[in-house]
TORFI-542556 format. One record per residue (C-alpha): residue in one letter; x, y, z; residue number from 0. Coordinates in Angstrom, 2 decimals. Layout:
BEGIN
rest a&px X&py Y&pz Z&nr NUM
...
END
This chain:
BEGIN
rest m&px 77.16&py -22.72&pz 34.51&nr 0
rest p&px 75.02&py -24.62&pz 37.12&nr 1
rest q&px 73.74&py -28.04&pz 36.08&nr 2
rest l&px 70.14&py -29.19&pz 36.77&nr 3
rest s&px 69.84&py -32.23&pz 38.95&nr 4
rest s&px 68.17&py -35.32&pz 37.61&nr 5
rest r&px 65.31&py -34.76&pz 40.05&nr 6
rest a&px 64.75&py -31.18&pz 38.79&nr 7
rest m&px 64.88&py -32.32&pz 35.21&nr 8
rest a&px 62.32&py -35.01&pz 35.92&nr 9
rest g&px 60.04&py -32.48&pz 37.62&nr 10
rest r&px 60.34&py -30.13&pz 34.65&nr 11
rest s&px 59.46&py -32.92&pz 32.26&nr 12
rest v&px 56.36&py -33.78&pz 34.29&nr 13
rest g&px 55.30&py -30.10&pz 34.32&nr 14
rest l&px 55.62&py -29.85&pz 30.56&nr 15
rest r&px 53.60&py -32.98&pz 30.06&nr 16
rest w&px 50.90&py -31.68&pz 32.41&nr 17
rest f&px 50.82&py -28.33&pz 30.61&nr 18
rest a&px 50.57&py -30.01&pz 27.24&nr 19
rest a&px 47.78&py -32.27&pz 28.47&nr 20
rest s&px 45.91&py -29.33&pz 29.96&nr 21
rest l&px 46.30&py -27.32&pz 26.77&nr 22
rest a&px 45.07&py -30.22&pz 24.69&nr 23
rest a&px 42.08&py -30.66&pz 26.99&nr 24
rest a&px 41.29&py -26.95&pz 26.78&nr 25
rest l&px 41.54&py -27.05&pz 22.99&nr 26
rest l&px 39.29&py -30.07&pz 22.85&nr 27
rest c&px 36.78&py -28.34&pz 25.09&nr 28
rest a&px 36.90&py -25.22&pz 22.95&nr 29
rest l&px 36.49&py -27.23&pz 19.79&nr 30
rest g&px 33.69&py -29.19&pz 21.37&nr 31
rest g&px 32.00&py -26.01&pz 22.50&nr 32
rest a&px 32.35&py -24.46&pz 19.06&nr 33
rest a&px 30.98&py -27.60&pz 17.47&nr 34
rest a&px 28.03&py -27.54&pz 19.89&nr 35
rest v&px 27.34&py -23.86&pz 19.09&nr 36
rest w&px 27.59&py -24.54&pz 15.37&nr 37
rest w&px 25.19&py -27.48&pz 15.74&nr 38
rest w&px 22.72&py -25.36&pz 17.74&nr 39
rest l&px 22.66&py -22.59&pz 15.16&nr 40
rest d&px 21.13&py -24.93&pz 12.61&nr 41
rest r&px 18.71&py -26.71&pz 14.94&nr 42
rest p&px 14.99&py -25.64&pz 14.98&nr 43
rest l&px 14.16&py -23.27&pz 17.77&nr 44
rest p&px 11.52&py -24.55&pz 20.22&nr 45
rest l&px 8.39&py -22.38&pz 19.88&nr 46
rest a&px 5.38&py -22.06&pz 22.14&nr 47
rest a&px 3.05&py -22.01&pz 19.12&nr 48
rest p&px 3.16&py -23.02&pz 15.43&nr 49
rest s&px 4.30&py -19.48&pz 14.59&nr 50
rest v&px 5.69&py -16.57&pz 16.63&nr 51
rest e&px 5.29&py -12.92&pz 15.63&nr 52
rest l&px 7.23&py -9.87&pz 16.82&nr 53
rest s&px 7.26&py -6.19&pz 15.94&nr 54
rest i&px 10.59&py -4.49&pz 16.63&nr 55
rest e&px 10.42&py -0.77&pz 17.15&nr 56
rest p&px 13.19&py 1.51&pz 15.84&nr 57
rest g&px 15.99&py 1.93&pz 18.36&nr 58
rest t&px 15.42&py -1.35&pz 20.21&nr 59
rest n&px 18.78&py -2.72&pz 21.41&nr 60
rest p&px 19.85&py -6.31&pz 20.64&nr 61
rest a&px 19.42&py -7.54&pz 24.21&nr 62
rest a&px 15.86&py -6.20&pz 24.28&nr 63
rest v&px 15.18&py -7.85&pz 20.88&nr 64
rest a&px 16.34&py -11.21&pz 22.27&nr 65
rest q&px 14.12&py -10.81&pz 25.33&nr 66
rest a&px 11.16&py -9.79&pz 23.18&nr 67
rest w&px 11.47&py -12.98&pz 21.11&nr 68
rest v&px 11.48&py -15.05&pz 24.26&nr 69
rest d&px 8.44&py -13.17&pz 25.60&nr 70
rest a&px 6.68&py -13.78&pz 22.26&nr 71
rest g&px 7.21&py -17.55&pz 22.47&nr 72
rest v&px 10.76&py -18.56&pz 21.50&nr 73
rest q&px 11.62&py -21.05&pz 24.23&nr 74
rest v&px 15.33&py -20.47&pz 24.79&nr 75
rest p&px 17.07&py -18.27&pz 27.37&nr 76
rest a&px 17.17&py -14.65&pz 26.22&nr 77
rest r&px 20.83&py -14.48&pz 27.17&nr 78
rest v&px 21.64&py -17.32&pz 24.74&nr 79
rest l&px 19.87&py -15.51&pz 21.87&nr 80
rest y&px 21.59&py -12.24&pz 22.71&nr 81
rest e&px 25.04&py -13.86&pz 22.84&nr 82
rest w&px 24.38&py -15.35&pz 19.38&nr 83
rest f&px 23.39&py -11.95&pz 18.01&nr 84
rest r&px 26.48&py -10.35&pz 19.57&nr 85
rest w&px 28.93&py -13.17&pz 18.60&nr 86
rest s&px 27.73&py -13.04&pz 14.96&nr 87
rest g&px 28.92&py -9.46&pz 14.65&nr 88
rest q&px 25.55&py -8.45&pz 13.18&nr 89
rest a&px 23.70&py -7.41&pz 16.30&nr 90
rest r&px 23.75&py -3.73&pz 15.33&nr 91
rest r&px 22.38&py -4.52&pz 11.86&nr 92
rest i&px 19.04&py -5.82&pz 13.14&nr 93
rest r&px 16.28&py -3.81&pz 11.48&nr 94
rest a&px 13.05&py -2.59&pz 12.93&nr 95
rest g&px 9.92&py -4.16&pz 11.49&nr 96
rest s&px 7.37&py -6.95&pz 11.81&nr 97
rest y&px 8.64&py -10.51&pz 11.72&nr 98
rest e&px 7.18&py -13.99&pz 11.92&nr 99
rest i&px 8.92&py -17.35&pz 12.30&nr 100
rest e&px 7.36&py -20.78&pz 12.11&nr 101
rest r&px 8.34&py -24.13&pz 13.54&nr 102
rest g&px 11.56&py -25.25&pz 11.88&nr 103
rest a&px 13.15&py -21.80&pz 12.02&nr 104
rest t&px 16.76&py -21.90&pz 13.29&nr 105
rest p&px 18.71&py -19.30&pz 15.30&nr 106
rest r&px 20.70&py -18.57&pz 12.15&nr 107
rest r&px 17.51&py -18.02&pz 10.10&nr 108
rest l&px 15.99&py -15.86&pz 12.81&nr 109
rest l&px 18.93&py -13.47&pz 12.78&nr 110
rest d&px 19.13&py -13.46&pz 8.98&nr 111
rest k&px 15.46&py -12.37&pz 8.75&nr 112
rest m&px 16.06&py -9.40&pz 11.03&nr 113
rest v&px 19.31&py -8.36&pz 9.37&nr 114
rest q&px 17.86&py -8.63&pz 5.87&nr 115
rest g&px 14.60&py -6.95&pz 6.84&nr 116
rest d&px 12.67&py -10.02&pz 5.68&nr 117
rest q&px 9.48&py -8.77&pz 7.27&nr 118
rest t&px 5.99&py -10.17&pz 7.46&nr 119
rest l&px 3.93&py -7.68&pz 5.47&nr 120
rest e&px 0.21&py -7.10&pz 5.21&nr 121
rest t&px -1.48&py -5.48&pz 2.23&nr 122
rest v&px -4.43&py -3.19&pz 1.63&nr 123
rest r&px -5.91&py -2.49&pz -1.78&nr 124
rest f&px -7.71&py 0.65&pz -2.96&nr 125
rest i&px -9.93&py 0.10&pz -5.99&nr 126
rest e&px -10.46&py 2.38&pz -8.98&nr 127
rest g&px -13.78&py 4.16&pz -8.66&nr 128
rest w&px -13.96&py 4.03&pz -4.87&nr 129
rest t&px -14.98&py 7.10&pz -2.89&nr 130
rest f&px -12.90&py 8.36&pz -0.03&nr 131
rest r&px -15.54&py 7.00&pz 2.33&nr 132
rest q&px -15.05&py 3.51&pz 0.90&nr 133
rest l&px -11.26&py 3.92&pz 1.17&nr 134
rest r&px -11.48&py 4.79&pz 4.86&nr 135
rest a&px -13.74&py 1.81&pz 5.50&nr 136
rest e&px -11.17&py -0.47&pz 3.87&nr 137
rest l&px -8.41&py 1.02&pz 6.00&nr 138
rest a&px -10.47&py 0.32&pz 9.12&nr 139
rest r&px -10.70&py -3.37&pz 8.09&nr 140
rest a&px -7.02&py -3.73&pz 7.24&nr 141
rest p&px -5.30&py -6.29&pz 9.52&nr 142
rest h&px -2.58&py -5.27&pz 11.97&nr 143
rest l&px -2.82&py -1.59&pz 10.96&nr 144
rest k&px -2.71&py 1.02&pz 13.70&nr 145
rest q&px -5.83&py 3.14&pz 13.43&nr 146
rest s&px -4.55&py 6.66&pz 14.15&nr 147
rest t&px -6.71&py 8.73&pz 11.74&nr 148
rest a&px -10.18&py 7.32&pz 12.37&nr 149
rest m&px -11.17&py 10.28&pz 14.55&nr 150
rest l&px -9.77&py 12.90&pz 12.17&nr 151
rest s&px -12.08&py 14.85&pz 9.88&nr 152
rest e&px -11.22&py 14.97&pz 6.18&nr 153
rest a&px -9.87&py 18.51&pz 6.63&nr 154
rest e&px -7.69&py 17.48&pz 9.57&nr 155
rest l&px -6.42&py 14.45&pz 7.70&nr 156
rest m&px -5.45&py 16.43&pz 4.61&nr 157
rest r&px -3.64&py 18.90&pz 6.85&nr 158
rest e&px -1.66&py 16.00&pz 8.34&nr 159
rest l&px -0.80&py 14.93&pz 4.78&nr 160
rest g&px 0.52&py 18.39&pz 3.91&nr 161
rest s&px -2.39&py 19.45&pz 1.72&nr 162
rest p&px -4.44&py 21.80&pz 3.90&nr 163
rest g&px -7.61&py 23.10&pz 2.33&nr 164
rest v&px -7.68&py 20.36&pz -0.35&nr 165
rest a&px -10.64&py 17.99&pz -0.59&nr 166
rest a&px -9.72&py 14.40&pz 0.20&nr 167
rest e&px -11.86&py 12.91&pz -2.53&nr 168
rest g&px -9.84&py 11.42&pz -5.38&nr 169
rest r&px -6.45&py 12.30&pz -3.88&nr 170
rest f&px -5.21&py 8.75&pz -3.26&nr 171
rest f&px -3.93&py 6.50&pz -6.01&nr 172
rest p&px -5.77&py 3.19&pz -6.32&nr 173
rest d&px -3.23&py 0.41&pz -5.88&nr 174
rest t&px -2.14&py -2.36&pz -3.51&nr 175
rest y&px 0.02&py -1.14&pz -0.64&nr 176
rest a&px 2.17&py -3.40&pz 1.55&nr 177
rest y&px 2.90&py -2.37&pz 5.12&nr 178
rest s&px 4.61&py -3.70&pz 8.24&nr 179
rest r&px 2.36&py -4.89&pz 11.01&nr 180
rest g&px 1.69&py -2.23&pz 13.59&nr 181
rest v&px 2.36&py 0.80&pz 11.40&nr 182
rest s&px -0.07&py 3.72&pz 11.35&nr 183
rest d&px -2.80&py 4.02&pz 8.73&nr 184
rest l&px -1.44&py 7.54&pz 8.19&nr 185
rest t&px 1.72&py 5.96&pz 6.76&nr 186
rest v&px -0.31&py 4.08&pz 4.15&nr 187
rest l&px -2.37&py 7.16&pz 3.31&nr 188
rest k&px 0.79&py 9.24&pz 2.85&nr 189
rest r&px 2.12&py 6.76&pz 0.35&nr 190
rest a&px -1.16&py 6.61&pz -1.58&nr 191
rest h&px -1.43&py 10.44&pz -1.55&nr 192
rest q&px 2.15&py 10.92&pz -2.77&nr 193
rest h&px 1.65&py 8.23&pz -5.39&nr 194
rest m&px -1.36&py 10.09&pz -6.81&nr 195
rest q&px 0.54&py 13.38&pz -6.81&nr 196
rest r&px 3.39&py 11.80&pz -8.79&nr 197
rest r&px 1.07&py 10.08&pz -11.29&nr 198
rest l&px -1.02&py 13.19&pz -11.77&nr 199
rest a&px 2.08&py 15.34&pz -12.41&nr 200
rest e&px 3.33&py 12.78&pz -14.93&nr 201
rest v&px 0.16&py 12.73&pz -17.00&nr 202
rest w&px -0.41&py 16.49&pz -16.75&nr 203
rest a&px 3.02&py 17.00&pz -18.33&nr 204
rest e&px 1.82&py 14.90&pz -21.28&nr 205
rest r&px -1.54&py 16.66&pz -21.77&nr 206
rest a&px -2.81&py 17.53&pz -25.20&nr 207
rest a&px -1.97&py 21.03&pz -26.32&nr 208
rest d&px -5.65&py 21.87&pz -27.02&nr 209
rest t&px -7.10&py 20.51&pz -23.76&nr 210
rest p&px -9.85&py 22.72&pz -22.26&nr 211
rest l&px -8.68&py 21.69&pz -18.79&nr 212
rest k&px -7.18&py 24.66&pz -16.98&nr 213
rest s&px -5.41&py 22.97&pz -14.13&nr 214
rest i&px -4.09&py 19.69&pz -12.79&nr 215
rest d&px -6.99&py 19.60&pz -10.35&nr 216
rest e&px -9.50&py 19.81&pz -13.22&nr 217
rest a&px -7.72&py 16.88&pz -14.85&nr 218
rest l&px -8.12&py 14.87&pz -11.65&nr 219
rest t&px -11.83&py 15.70&pz -11.43&nr 220
rest l&px -12.52&py 14.79&pz -15.08&nr 221
rest a&px -10.52&py 11.57&pz -14.67&nr 222
rest s&px -12.71&py 10.58&pz -11.74&nr 223
rest i&px -15.85&py 11.04&pz -13.89&nr 224
rest v&px -14.30&py 9.02&pz -16.71&nr 225
rest e&px -13.50&py 6.27&pz -14.20&nr 226
rest k&px -17.11&py 6.06&pz -13.04&nr 227
rest e&px -18.60&py 6.27&pz -16.54&nr 228
rest t&px -16.40&py 3.68&pz -18.27&nr 229
rest g&px -17.81&py 0.18&pz -18.42&nr 230
rest l&px -15.44&py -1.24&pz -20.97&nr 231
rest a&px -11.75&py -0.33&pz -20.91&nr 232
rest a&px -11.63&py -0.02&pz -24.71&nr 233
rest d&px -14.26&py 2.79&pz -24.54&nr 234
rest r&px -12.35&py 4.90&pz -21.99&nr 235
rest g&px -10.68&py 7.22&pz -24.54&nr 236
rest q&px -13.99&py 7.95&pz -26.27&nr 237
rest v&px -15.80&py 8.50&pz -22.97&nr 238
rest a&px -13.17&py 11.09&pz -22.08&nr 239
rest g&px -13.46&py 12.56&pz -25.58&nr 240
rest v&px -17.21&py 13.12&pz -25.17&nr 241
rest f&px -16.74&py 15.09&pz -21.94&nr 242
rest v&px -13.83&py 17.08&pz -23.36&nr 243
rest n&px -15.97&py 17.97&pz -26.39&nr 244
rest r&px -18.78&py 19.13&pz -24.10&nr 245
rest l&px -16.39&py 21.25&pz -22.02&nr 246
rest r&px -15.10&py 22.91&pz -25.20&nr 247
rest i&px -18.54&py 24.05&pz -26.36&nr 248
rest g&px -19.92&py 24.82&pz -22.90&nr 249
rest m&px -22.41&py 21.99&pz -22.96&nr 250
rest p&px -23.45&py 20.51&pz -19.57&nr 251
rest l&px -21.67&py 17.24&pz -18.84&nr 252
rest q&px -24.95&py 15.59&pz -17.79&nr 253
rest t&px -23.34&py 12.63&pz -16.09&nr 254
rest d&px -25.30&py 10.58&pz -13.53&nr 255
rest p&px -22.32&py 9.61&pz -11.30&nr 256
rest t&px -21.82&py 13.24&pz -10.24&nr 257
rest v&px -25.45&py 13.53&pz -9.24&nr 258
rest i&px -25.25&py 10.27&pz -7.30&nr 259
rest y&px -22.11&py 11.46&pz -5.57&nr 260
rest g&px -23.87&py 14.68&pz -4.55&nr 261
rest l&px -26.69&py 12.62&pz -2.99&nr 262
rest g&px -24.17&py 10.84&pz -0.77&nr 263
rest e&px -25.61&py 8.34&pz 1.68&nr 264
rest a&px -29.13&py 9.43&pz 0.69&nr 265
rest f&px -28.77&py 7.59&pz -2.63&nr 266
rest d&px -30.75&py 4.36&pz -2.42&nr 267
rest g&px -29.69&py 2.89&pz -5.74&nr 268
rest n&px -32.46&py 4.45&pz -7.74&nr 269
rest l&px -31.73&py 7.79&pz -9.49&nr 270
rest r&px -35.01&py 9.63&pz -9.94&nr 271
rest k&px -36.02&py 12.52&pz -12.23&nr 272
rest r&px -36.33&py 14.80&pz -9.21&nr 273
rest d&px -32.69&py 14.07&pz -8.37&nr 274
rest l&px -31.63&py 15.22&pz -11.84&nr 275
rest l&px -33.60&py 18.42&pz -11.46&nr 276
rest a&px -32.46&py 19.28&pz -7.90&nr 277
rest d&px -29.66&py 21.83&pz -8.19&nr 278
rest t&px -26.51&py 20.98&pz -6.20&nr 279
rest p&px -22.81&py 21.72&pz -6.78&nr 280
rest f&px -22.45&py 18.16&pz -8.18&nr 281
rest n&px -25.49&py 18.21&pz -10.48&nr 282
rest t&px -23.96&py 18.40&pz -13.95&nr 283
rest y&px -27.43&py 18.56&pz -15.48&nr 284
rest t&px -28.21&py 21.90&pz -13.85&nr 285
rest r&px -24.68&py 23.32&pz -13.82&nr 286
rest r&px -22.13&py 23.62&pz -16.61&nr 287
rest g&px -18.51&py 22.63&pz -16.28&nr 288
rest l&px -16.85&py 20.29&pz -13.84&nr 289
rest p&px -18.04&py 19.62&pz -10.28&nr 290
rest p&px -16.11&py 21.25&pz -7.44&nr 291
rest t&px -14.10&py 18.12&pz -6.51&nr 292
rest p&px -13.36&py 14.67&pz -7.88&nr 293
rest i&px -16.04&py 12.06&pz -7.22&nr 294
rest a&px -13.87&py 8.92&pz -6.93&nr 295
rest l&px -10.39&py 7.46&pz -7.19&nr 296
rest p&px -9.29&py 7.46&pz -10.83&nr 297
rest g&px -6.77&py 4.94&pz -12.04&nr 298
rest l&px -3.84&py 5.65&pz -14.34&nr 299
rest a&px -5.78&py 4.83&pz -17.52&nr 300
rest s&px -8.48&py 7.35&pz -16.62&nr 301
rest l&px -5.92&py 10.02&pz -15.75&nr 302
rest r&px -4.28&py 9.57&pz -19.15&nr 303
rest a&px -7.60&py 9.55&pz -20.98&nr 304
rest a&px -8.68&py 12.80&pz -19.32&nr 305
rest v&px -5.62&py 14.74&pz -20.55&nr 306
rest r&px -5.25&py 12.98&pz -23.92&nr 307
rest p&px -8.68&py 11.73&pz -24.94&nr 308
rest e&px -9.31&py 9.75&pz -28.11&nr 309
rest p&px -10.19&py 12.08&pz -31.01&nr 310
rest t&px -13.93&py 11.87&pz -31.58&nr 311
rest q&px -16.86&py 13.95&pz -32.83&nr 312
rest a&px -19.18&py 12.29&pz -30.34&nr 313
rest l&px -21.16&py 14.35&pz -27.84&nr 314
rest y&px -23.28&py 11.53&pz -26.47&nr 315
rest f&px -23.00&py 7.91&pz -25.40&nr 316
rest v&px -25.35&py 5.34&pz -23.94&nr 317
rest a&px -24.65&py 1.95&pz -22.38&nr 318
rest r&px -25.56&py -1.14&pz -24.38&nr 319
rest g&px -26.06&py -3.20&pz -21.27&nr 320
rest d&px -22.99&py -5.37&pz -21.73&nr 321
rest g&px -20.49&py -2.87&pz -20.41&nr 322
rest s&px -19.82&py -1.24&pz -23.78&nr 323
rest s&px -21.32&py 2.05&pz -25.05&nr 324
rest v&px -22.74&py 3.45&pz -28.28&nr 325
rest f&px -21.33&py 6.90&pz -29.21&nr 326
rest s&px -23.22&py 9.51&pz -31.24&nr 327
rest s&px -22.29&py 12.90&pz -32.64&nr 328
rest n&px -25.84&py 14.24&pz -32.76&nr 329
rest l&px -28.96&py 14.07&pz -30.63&nr 330
rest a&px -31.09&py 12.22&pz -33.15&nr 331
rest d&px -28.68&py 9.31&pz -33.36&nr 332
rest h&px -28.32&py 9.33&pz -29.60&nr 333
rest n&px -32.09&py 9.16&pz -29.07&nr 334
rest r&px -32.28&py 6.18&pz -31.40&nr 335
rest a&px -29.56&py 4.44&pz -29.42&nr 336
rest v&px -31.30&py 5.22&pz -26.14&nr 337
rest n&px -34.57&py 3.82&pz -27.55&nr 338
rest k&px -32.82&py 0.68&pz -28.67&nr 339
rest y&px -30.65&py -0.09&pz -25.68&nr 340
rest q&px -32.39&py 1.58&pz -22.74&nr 341
rest r&px -36.07&py 1.50&pz -23.61&nr 342
rest g&px -36.19&py -1.80&pz -25.46&nr 343
rest g&px -37.21&py -0.27&pz -28.78&nr 344
rest s&px -36.74&py -2.13&pz -32.04&nr 345
rest r&px -35.12&py 0.73&pz -33.86&nr 346
END
């Protein structure tokens, strides 16, 4: 077996030492690089403004997301952000939505927000008793909401919502709705419309066996009247009971809010005798039964009261002036209450 010369052995020893030194240097560089990356991930990102907002559309790839953040005001190279997204293994889990970061946000927090869907949300609130016209006006004022239905007629809008031929009035549940910035107002309306359909179906299934209401739509219409006529929540069941009693005996509902609704924008805040005498589809003084459509957005309490009113013999009620009402079972008692609370009489 050939023997290595002392010179060859010395050369081999030098080579091993050089390799070991190079390997150690490479490891140190790698460890240093890793430490630098780890340090950077928890350092605040430099921003062009106190806060930076971004809306990510569905299907946007991670590289485009990184570039979009830079375009929005995150002052780091887009390639660096993208490599962080990719290296984390979570790049494909980034969710579409609207996001906002403020000064102090780190690269790690930025990615976590997008992966968790921790979006910046706006809200819009629809109030019990509002008309559809008021609802649309509130939508138009809602911040960061894409106005895609403003030019649609009510009929066109209801067709878009899957309810062709149905009046829009009263068909949206009054509630607070959160939405991502940049979404369409149609998205919010769909949620409110579906919410009302669900609530209405729930209460209709619990209706009283002897209700004179013939359909779920009649329940919605009566609930809208109860909503407008109730000044004190504790009176709601009796208010509904009065109208149900009138429907049972064929007595006109004689409720001012329906007349006012029929006047529309012509109503100046003063309901006159001639208004009560002018026959329209919404004049419940001249026509018996319910009006052709709801007159406002009823809340859940009014929906429940309409289908399960409080048992009462009352056929009349009059406001005391403090939000509550006085209920009467006959016209004589009612006239006395009107004289006392509406005309300033002493008895």
